[in-house]
N, C-alpha and C positions, 0 to 999 in steps of 0.2 A: 872824367865821366862820373866817378863816384862822388866827387866834390859837388858836381851839378845836382845829382840826385839828392845828396844830403841837404843842399840849399833848398831844393823844391820841397823836401819833406819838412824842413824847418818852417817854410812858409805856410804849408798846409796846417801844421800843428798850431802855428801862431794864429791863423785865420779861425781855426776851430775854437781856440781859447777865447778869441775875441767874440765869436758868436755866442758861446756859452756865457761869457760875461754879460753880453747885452741881454740875453734871455733872463739871467738871474737878476739883472738890474730892473728889467720890466716887471718881473715877478715881485721883486722887492718893492717897487713903486706901487703896485696894486695892493700888496698886503699892508702897505703903510697908510692906505686911505682910511679915513675915519669911518666908524661903524655906520653913521648916518648916511654917508655917501654910498657905501656898499649896499645898504638896504634899498636905496633909491635905484641902484643898478639892478638889484634882484626884482624890482617891480616890473621891469621890462622883459623878464625872462620867465618862461613857464616854470611852475613850482617843481615839477619833476626834473627839468633840465638843471635847475639850481641844485637840487639834491644830487643828481648824477654827477655834476661837474665839481661841486664845492664841498659836499658833505664829508668826504673822506680825504680831503686835501690836507687838512691839519686840524688840530684841536680848536683853534680860534674860529674857523669857519663852521665847524660842527656846533660850537656853542652859540655862534651868531644865529644859526638856524633854529636851534632848539630853545634858546632862552628868550627869543623875541616874543613880543605881544602883538606884533602886526598880524593882520588877517592873512589867511592862506586861501589861495584859489587852487582847488584840486580838479584836474581834468584827466580822467582815465579813459582812454579810448582804445587804441590798438597797442597793447603791451603784452609781453609774454607772461606766463603764469609765474615763473621764477622771479622776474623783475617786479611784478606786482606784489608778491609775497614779501619781498625785501622792503619795498616802498610802504606797504601797509604796516609792517611791523615797526619800522624806524621813523616814519613820518606821520601817517594818518592816525594810528592809535594814540601816540603821545600828544597829538595836537588837535584832537577833535574839537576842543573848546575854542580853537583859533580859526577854524574853517568857516568861511562865509559864503563860498561858492563851491559846490560839489557837483561834478558832472561824471556820470558813470555810463559807459556805452558798451556794456558787456553783460550778458545774462548771468554770469557767475559772480561778478564783483558785488552786486547788490546783496546776494546771499551771504557773502563773506563779511562785508562791512557792516551790514545791519542784521547780524545774527548774534543774539536774538533781536527782534525788531525794536525792542525798547532802547537799544543802544543809541538810536537816533536822538534820544533825549540829551545825550552828552554833547551834541552839536549845538551848543547854546547860542552861537553867533550866526548860525546858518540863515542866509538871506535868499539864496538862489539854489534850487535843487533841480538837476536835470537827470532823469532816469531814461536812458535811450536804449532801445532794443533789449528790454527786460521782460521776464515773465511775471505773472501776477501772484506767484506763490506766497510771498510775504507782503505784498503790497497793501492788502487790507489792514494788517496790523501796523505797518509803517505809517500809513495815513492816519490811523487812529491815534498813534502817539504824536504825530506831527501837529496835532491841535495845540500842544503845549509849547511849540516853538514860536515864541512871541515875535521873532524878527523875520520869519519866513514870508516873503512877499512875492516870490516868483517860483513857479512850478511847471516843469515840462515832463510829460510822461509819454513814452512810446512803447506800447505793449506788443509783444510778438505772439501772444496766444489769444484765444477767443474768450470774450467776456459774456457770460450768460445773462447776468443781471446788470445792465448798464445803469439803472437808476441808483442802485446801491453805490456803484463806483462814483457817479457824479455827485451824489449827496455827501460822500466822504470828502470830496474836494471842496464842495460848497461850504462845508462846516469849518474849514480852516480860517481862523479869525482875521488874519492880517493879509491874506492873499490878494494881490492886485493884478498879477499877470499869470495866465494859465494857458498852456499849449498842450493839446491832447491828440494822440493817435492810437486808435484801438480798432479791433474787429468785434462787431456785435450786430445782432439782428433784431433786438427788441426795442420797444418804445421807451421814452423817458416819461415816467408817470409823475403826477403832481403831488407834492407833499406840502402841507401847510406849515407856517411858522419857521421856515428856513429861508434865509436871505443871505446871499453871498456878498462879500466885499470886492469881488473881482470886477475890475474895470476894463481889462484887456483880455479877450478870450479868442483863442484860435483852435478850431476843431478840424484836424487834418484827417478826416475819415467821413464815411457816409453817415448822414444824420437824417432821420425821418421828418418829412414835412409835417406830419401829424403831431409831432412833439415840439414844434417850433414855439408855440405859445407857452407850453410848460417850461421850456428852457428859459425864456425871457422872464417868466414869473419869478425865477430864483435870483435874478440879476438886476436889481433896481439901480445899481451904480454903474452899469455897463456903459463904456464909452466907445469901445472898439470891438467889433465882431467879425470874424472871418470863418466861413465854413467851406471846406474843400468841395464837398458834394452834399447837396440837400436834395432828397429824392422823395417821390410819392409812390408808395408801394401798394396802397389800397384803392386809389383812384375813386375816392368817394368825396362828395361835397362836405366841406367843414366850415362851420361858422365860428371864427375866432372872436373872442371878446377883446376889445381894445385894451392896450396897456400904454400908459403915458411914460415914456422914457426920455426925459429932457436932456440927459447927459449923453445919450447915444448919438454920436456924430459920424462914425465911420462904419460902413457896411461893405463886406466883400462876400459874394455868394456865387457858387457854381451850381447851376440847376440841372437836375437829371430827371427825365420823365415828368417834367412839370411844364404846364402851359402858362401863357401870359395871364390868364384869369386868376390862377392860383397865386402867382407872384403879385399881381395887383392887390389881392386881398391882404397879403402880408404888408405891403406898403401902406395901405390905408389904415391898418390897425396898429402898426408899430413904428413907422419910419417918419413921423411928422417933423422931427427935429434933426434929421441927418443932414450932413453937409458934403459927405463924400460917398459915392456909390460906385462900386465895381461889380459888374454883373456879367456872368458867363452863361450863355444859354445855347440851345440847339433845337433844331427841327421845327418848332412852332414859328411860323412866319409872322405871327402877330408881334413878335419881338422886333420886327423891322417896320412896324407901323409908326411912323414918325409923329403923326397927329395924335395918336393915342398916348404915346410917350409924353408929348407936350402937355396934353390935358392932365395926365397923372402927376407930372412934375409941378405944374402950377397949382393943382388942388391939394396935393398931399406931401410934396417935398419942396416947399417954397424957399427953404434955406440952402438948397443944393448948390454947391460951388463947383464940384468935380463930378462929371458924369462920364464913366468909363465902361463901355460895353464891348463884349466880344461874342458875336453870334455866328454860328455855323449852321448851314442848312439850305434847303431847296426852296425856291420861290417860283411858282408858275411852272411852265414847261419850256421856256426859252430865255435867252440872255437879255432880250430887250425888256421883258417884264421884270427881271431881277434888277436891272439898272434903273428902271423907272421907279421901283419901290425905294431903293436906297438913295436916289436923288432927292427924295422928299426931305432928307436930313440936311439939305443945303438951303433951307428957308431962312428967313430973317431971325426967327426964334433961336436957331442953333448958332447962327453967325454972331448975333449980339451976345450970346453966352460964351463965345469963343470956344465952342465945342466942335471939333472937326473930326472927320472920319475917312478911313481908307477901306479897301477891300482887296481880296485875292480870290482866285478860283482854284479849286482842287482839280488837277489834271484828269483824274479818273472820272469825276462826277460831272464835268462839263461846266460851261459858263452860266447855266441857270442855277447853279449852286455855288456858294462861296463862303468866305470868312469876312465878316463885316466888323470893323473894330475902330475904337477911338484912337486918335493920334494927335501929334503936335502939342505937347510931346506924347510919345508912347510911354505909358506909365507902368507897364508890367515887366516882370523879370523874365518871363517866357515869351518866345516869339515863334510862331509857326510860319515857315517859308515854303510856299508852293510855287509861286511865280508862273502861274498860267495867265497870260496877258492877251486880251483882245484889244488891239491897238485902236480900233474904231470906237469902242465903248469904254474901255478901262483907261481913263486919263489920270494924269497927276499921280503916278505910282510912287515916285521918289519920296522916301520918308525924310523928315527934317531932323528928328531927334530920336535916336535909338540907344542912347547912352546907358539907359537903365537895364537894358537886356543883358542877362547873365546866362540864360539857357536858350539855345537855338535848336529848334526841331525842323529838320529839312526833309522834303519829299517832293516828288514831281519829276518830270522829264526835262524841263528846260532851265534848270538851276544855272548852269554855266552860261547860257546865252542871255538870260533875262534878269539875273540878280544884279540890281543896280544899287543895292544897299550894302554897306560894310558895317559889321558889328564889332566895335572896337573893344568892348568890355566883356565879351562872351568868354566864360571859362567852363561851360558845360555844353556838350553837343549830343543830340539824339539823331541818329540816322534811321529814318523810317523805312518801312517796307516798300513804299512806292517811290523811293528815291532811285532814279534810273542812272546807273553808272555807265558812262559813255566810254569811248576809246581814250579819253583824257585820263591822266593819273588822278586818283582820288585826292591826293594831296594838292595837286594843281587846282582842282575844282574848289576844294574847301578853303585854300589860301586866298581865293578871290573874295571870300565872304567873311572869314574870321582869321584871327592870328592863331595858328595851330600851337605855337609855343606857349600860349596862355592857357590852353586846355588842362584842366585837372580832373574832369569827369567825362566819360564817354559811354553813351547808351546806344546799343545796336539792336534794333528790332527788324532789321533787313534780313530776310530768310536766306538770301544768296550772297551775303557778305562773307567772303572766304578768308581763311587764315592768312593766305598770301597778301591780301589787301590790308588786313590788320597789321601784319608785320611791316609792310611798307609805311603804313600810317604811323607806327610807333617810332620810325626814324625821325619824324617831324614833330613829335609831341614829347619833348624831353621832360615836361613837368606833369605828365599824366599820372594820376594817383589811383583812380578808381575806374573800373570797366564793368558795365552790366550788359550781359549778352542774352537777348530774349529769343534766341533761336538755337539750332543745333550747332555746336561749336565745330565739330568735325564732320560737317555735312557733305557726304559723298566723297570724302577724301581718303585716299589710301595712306595708312600710317607709314608705310615704307617710304612713300614719296615725301611725307612731311619731314622725316628724319634727314632728307637731303637738303631741306631748306636751311639757310643760315639762321640759326636760332640765337646768334650771339648779339642780337640787337640790344643795345643798352637802353633800358627803360627803368622808370621809377615806380612802376605799378605795384601797389601794396595791397590793393583790395580788388578781388575778382568775384563776380556773381554770375553764374550761368543758369538761367531759368529754363532748363530743359532736362528731362530725365535721360541719363545715359552717359556713363563715364567708366571705362575700364581702368585697371591699374596702369596699363601701358599709356593710355591717353592722359591719365593723371600725371605721370612722370614727364610726359612731353610738355604739359602745361607748366609744370614747375621749372622746366628748362627754359621755356619762353619767358617766364616772369621770375627771374632769380631773386628779386626783392620782395616777392609776395609774402604777406603776413596773414591775410584773411582770405579764405576761399570758401565759397558757397556753391554747391553743385547738387543736382539731382541724380539719384542712382536707382536702378531696379533692385529687386530682392536678390537676384543671383549675383549682381555686381557687389552688393554690400557684403554678402556672405564670403566672397573672395577677398574683399577689401579689409575686413576686420583682422585676419591674420597678418596682412601687410602692415596694418597699423601697429599690431603687437610687436613686430620686429623692430620698428623705429629706425631701421637702417638708413632709410632715405632722408629722414627729417634731420639727422645729425649734421648734414652739410647744407641745409636749406634754412631760409629765414622764416618759413611758415610756422605759425604757432596757434592758429585758430582755424578750425574746419567745421563747416555746417553742411550736413547731408540732408537735403530737403525732400519733400514729397513722399515721405514714408507712407506705406499702406498700414492702416491701423491694425489690421489683423496680423501683421508681421512684427509689431512692436514687442509682444511677449517673447517671441523667438529671438529677436535682436537682443533683448536684455539677457537672455540665457547665453547667447553667443559672446557678448561682451564680458560676462562673468567668467565664462570658461577660458577666455584668453587673458584674464587678469588685466584688462585694460585700465581698470581703476587704479592700478599701481603707478601708472605713468601719466594718466590723463584725468582731468576733471570732465565728467560726462553728464549731460543733461538732455532729456527728451522733452521738448515743449511742443504741444499740439502734434504736428506730424513732421517735426524737424529734429535731427540729432546734432547736438553741439559737442565739440571736443576742444579742449584748451590745454596747452602744455607749455 
């Protein structure tokens, strides 16, 4: 018997030695690769991952990383404070001159990397700069120094605080001498004023915020080389007639506008004054039924947009007071003019608003990344509902009562889902309903605006969404739920959710702990709290007992009352939170990073 055991043990030792030999041989083979080949391999890996995997492996790989002249692409999104400090000290500071792409998605990292702001002058190779979710504290000085960056051609800015003077902000950007691409998201309420002798080199401009209709002429006056313009919301706040003077923009070929509180007359004036050379038009409108006047569109296109190749409309609103009038109106888009142009259209009806209201949109192919699915069908009047090509759709918004019965389209490339408040959950499983429309395994983002979407339903859905990364919850998370009953629910669901935002005030310490149990991989958490809840929560943060065993390292407490902020600052100071956290109050939000 001992002989048999000895023989088995010898076999195990022999197998282990063989495995170690194979591992060492593979390691040796990789280390024997030429530097040029290793550099090519590094190009397929994120810079931080290269640093994390190889930098401390041995001296050769450390030297390969530090002594190279190859450009570096730095992407800092969700990363803990300690890891960032190490990365900043060992990689970013000594290699500023090599960085050609820099993406910062954290309100603290901009303060650290660009402190003082003139440090940006050391990034002599910088071509692309992305400042995402930042405050404007140092931005003015950063942009002033950026004028001297001769290679900077792409700029993306997403501000989390309020800008009082948008004109100064825009002019700083327009003065950047080599800028070709610019994407902006900010909160402001003032108009863009006109300043002479400033002309931007920007060719591609995306404004993902509300922009005043009254300032449209002034905006275009700064952009003589503009080719592509997209504005998320353009609105009319004064409702006064405006006589725009024409601007000839021969390079402007692509326009995408979402109109708010604007009628067709106002839009028509924009077209006649600025859009004579455009080839692609994406227009999103609502309410004014003149946007469904096919003959008026035909006249406007022939007279003012004769080069138009792609006409993409999405209009929602009411026409008349019955479904026959609505269908008579949209059927005018089946005339020979539209057929010869190969421009085709579909429509849906909102269940709550009835069949005299609907969403009318271009299709074949459907050219947008977002798609709203209501599926209210009148079989007598709503013909040819089946879509031919929905491959471009990445974000699906669903609502209505008849999704499971009437959805005849399948969205093969959707990775973001929004469940709207009018989505009626039947006796069928939520996963059964959704799997008939999309592949749940592909989802990485989930937005819930449904006021009665329970935690139990969310837990069930998490079982079928293994790649879900981000959840945004626009209602009360613990709506009418007894916390003692929640603790009986199986919270062991394996999920990869790293970012959670709950847009509703109210979260006790007990609820906070339950959320961390549901999402063990959570790194970023945004939640609203009342003054009393925050006063109880600060001592809990000071203890740091719970965070030692959890992945969370970034917390945003939103919707602070302005009058409470001085008291909050005193409370933070009294508990010495600055010893363990970086803390920032931006507008009405408290940010903590550790």
